[in-house]
C-alpha atoms as one frame of an Amber mdcrd trajectory, in Angstrom:
protein
 -17.188 -39.534 -18.126 -14.723 -40.359 -20.908 -11.299 -38.792 -21.324 -12.713
 -36.699 -24.156 -15.436 -35.427 -21.849 -13.115 -34.696 -18.913 -12.558 -30.994
 -18.248  -9.069 -29.663 -18.773  -7.157 -28.510 -15.683  -8.238 -25.076 -14.526
 -11.518 -25.032 -16.488 -13.639 -26.890 -13.948 -16.075 -24.464 -12.239 -15.068
 -25.776  -8.824 -11.408 -25.032  -9.593 -12.305 -21.505 -10.644 -14.392 -21.059
  -7.513 -11.522 -22.208  -5.307  -9.093 -19.845  -6.990 -11.612 -17.014  -6.805
 -12.194 -17.769  -3.133  -8.516 -17.378  -2.280  -8.417 -14.115  -4.235 -11.505
 -12.794  -2.469 -10.134 -13.758   0.947  -6.770 -12.166   0.147  -8.267  -8.898
  -1.112 -10.729  -8.667   1.779  -8.088  -9.286   4.431  -5.538  -7.022   2.775
  -7.971  -4.107   2.601  -9.083  -4.618   6.193  -5.478  -4.744   7.422  -4.370
  -1.654   5.478  -7.488   0.295   6.487  -7.031  -0.775  10.145 -10.368  -2.553
  10.282  -8.073  -5.301  11.604  -5.631  -3.660  13.997  -1.924  -4.511  14.259
  -1.525  -7.534  16.537  -5.186  -8.570  16.256  -5.763 -12.339  15.935  -7.337
 -13.656  12.734  -9.900 -16.408  13.218  -9.829 -18.616  10.106 -13.142 -20.265
  10.888 -15.002 -16.989  11.454 -13.497 -15.446   8.335 -14.402 -18.473   6.230
 -17.965 -18.313   7.543 -18.211 -14.574   6.873 -16.970 -15.001   3.294 -19.071
 -18.136   2.722 -16.136 -20.353   1.784 -14.081 -23.212   3.194 -10.987 -22.615
   5.309  -8.648 -23.769   2.509  -8.791 -20.535   0.445  -8.551 -18.523   3.666
  -5.307 -20.319   4.552  -3.989 -19.691   1.030  -4.744 -15.986   1.443  -3.008
 -15.900   4.832   0.135 -17.535   3.409   0.221 -14.888   0.670  -0.287 -12.066
   3.176   2.455 -13.504   5.382   4.817 -13.317   2.410   3.943  -9.624   2.091
   4.597  -8.987   5.773   0.974  -8.116   6.601   0.233 -11.108   8.833   2.382
 -13.179  11.174   1.868 -16.924  11.440   2.762 -18.035  14.961   4.260 -21.408
  16.006   0.986 -22.469  17.671  -0.678 -22.329  14.218  -2.559 -19.121  15.039
  -2.258 -16.010  12.881  -2.244 -12.333  13.820  -2.137  -9.085  11.900   1.541
  -8.127  11.711   2.420  -5.521  14.357   4.006  -2.272  13.215   7.742  -2.627
  13.875   8.260   0.675  15.687  11.747  -0.152  17.079  13.043  -0.529  13.505
  11.317   2.491  11.975  14.700   4.046  11.167  15.410   1.136   8.813  11.943
   1.494   7.298  12.541   5.201   6.670  15.898   4.506   5.012  14.392   1.881
   2.707  11.349   4.032   1.914  13.479   7.037   0.972  15.757   4.930  -1.200
  12.811   3.408  -3.052  11.227   6.811  -3.657  14.480   7.915  -5.273  15.258
   4.765  -7.237  11.787   4.242  -8.686  11.348   7.876  -9.682  14.757   7.934
 -11.365  13.920   4.768 -13.290  10.539   6.159 -14.327  12.280   9.178 -15.832
  14.573   6.890 -17.760  12.238   4.144 -18.961   8.649   5.443 -18.981   6.444
   5.183 -22.031   3.568   7.523 -22.987   0.943   5.178 -21.533   2.753   5.266
 -18.197   2.392   9.041 -17.997  -1.330   8.672 -18.694  -1.656   6.214 -15.802
   0.384   8.417 -13.451  -1.646  11.511 -14.304  -4.907   9.611 -13.853  -3.889
   8.521 -10.364  -2.759  12.049  -9.559  -6.190  13.354 -10.555  -7.844  10.932
  -8.123  -5.399  11.948  -5.379  -6.067  15.645  -6.033  -9.822  15.115  -5.687
  -9.270  13.438  -2.317  -7.142  16.403  -1.164  -9.772  18.893  -2.315 -12.444
  16.935  -0.453 -10.320  16.759   2.701 -10.724  12.956   2.656  -7.599  11.900
   4.531  -8.259   8.156   4.263  -8.604   8.429   0.478  -5.521  10.657   0.306
  -3.405   8.014   2.005  -4.689   5.288  -0.323  -4.358   7.287  -3.546  -0.935
   8.673  -2.635   0.208   5.051  -2.457  -1.381   4.338  -5.851   0.289   7.383
  -7.426   3.778   6.331  -6.368   3.096   2.698  -7.298   2.284   3.898 -10.838
   5.613   5.728 -10.986   7.412   2.588  -9.832   5.653   0.537 -12.519   6.861
   3.027 -15.137  10.449   2.247 -14.088  10.036  -1.338 -15.309  11.833  -3.127
 -12.515   9.363  -5.512 -10.900  11.641  -6.214  -7.924  11.835  -2.541  -6.992
   8.102  -2.148  -7.574   7.212  -5.051  -5.267   9.503  -3.783  -2.509   8.286
  -0.208  -2.834   4.607  -1.204  -2.768   5.224  -3.226   0.383   6.900  -0.202
   2.001   4.119   2.122   0.843   1.524  -0.219   2.334   3.345  -0.260   5.661
   3.501   3.528   5.521  -0.222   3.540   4.796  -0.865   1.578   7.995   1.298
   3.943  10.046  -0.409   7.022   8.618  -3.849   5.546   9.289  -2.801   4.890
  12.886  -1.623   8.435  13.562  -3.007  10.776  10.938  -5.270  13.580  11.985
  -6.308  16.284   9.518  -3.799  19.089   9.849  -4.274  20.856   6.563  -6.901
  22.904   4.806  -8.231  21.817   1.434  -7.371  25.083  -0.300  -5.906  24.928
  -3.791  -3.262  24.703  -4.979  -2.192  22.410  -2.172   1.519  21.653  -1.528
   0.915  17.893  -1.705  -0.582  18.250  -5.172   2.133  20.640  -6.332   4.872
  18.224  -5.227   3.295  15.429  -7.256   2.889  17.678 -10.289   6.562  18.647
 -10.127   7.549  14.967 -10.029   5.323  14.191 -13.026   6.878  17.043 -15.022
  10.407  15.856 -14.205   9.549  12.280 -15.189   7.997  13.482 -18.453  11.142
  15.527 -19.198  13.338  12.490 -18.424  15.309  14.650 -15.994  16.790  11.885
 -13.841  18.706  14.127 -11.455  15.764  16.430 -10.824  13.585  13.357 -10.225
  16.099  12.187  -7.639  16.053  15.552  -5.865  12.258  15.870  -5.862  11.740
  12.266  -4.742  14.209  12.675  -1.887  12.557  15.900  -0.727   9.119  14.302
  -0.977  10.265  11.286   1.040  11.905  13.511   3.657   8.656  15.424   4.085
   6.684  12.192   4.581   9.237  10.805   7.044   9.147  14.031   9.063   5.361
  13.914   9.102   5.303  10.347  10.425   7.971  11.122  13.033   6.081  14.171
  14.261   2.801  12.275  14.495   4.373   9.418  16.444   6.148  11.844  18.791
   2.996  13.883  19.442   1.970  13.733  23.092  -1.663  12.617  23.232  -1.899
  12.275  26.998  -4.819  13.981  28.672  -4.350  15.975  31.860  -6.724  14.386
  34.326  -7.834  15.795  37.642  -6.950  13.359  40.445
């Protein structure tokens, strides 16, 4: 093949396949970790995963490195990899960071959002509301994360958005571990009303009200997680 006939970097089908393989492996693993298909602390077998996804181990390793950077997997010194455990001893620090990011991103959204951002936020709220109405707790957890990620994106600070999404994903894992339906699907539901109030404050560019609503919303979520973790699930057994 002559130089003129040589493919340019990144256009070769094999290159695209390799890049697509890493993306597929990343998205598959990320979804399985966040949905607790892969439990915290569970080992990840590169060879088995590569076989399941019909790809070589190279894109699987690339996906694992990316997930390690996001705190979702832990790469151990013996070259094995596990799903990152939930750091329960440091939950207080997680709660502090989560609350701060709720406040900061919602304030910034009020200040810097554009009309298209409100459309995206309202669209994600509509999906969340349908999950609440259906009583689909797994979908609620996922779409609540997406709703707040859209607000963060409207604030136009990519560093805050990346940090907040990482915290929301960790919160999603914790909620999936402990959440049991404890609400009825009647309308209007408090969860939906809280989101609607935040949207209205963002649309009005009321920064201080956004701060108040975001803090109250975060406090409610933190209390919910704390109560679920503290719940005594022991069974009284006859000896």
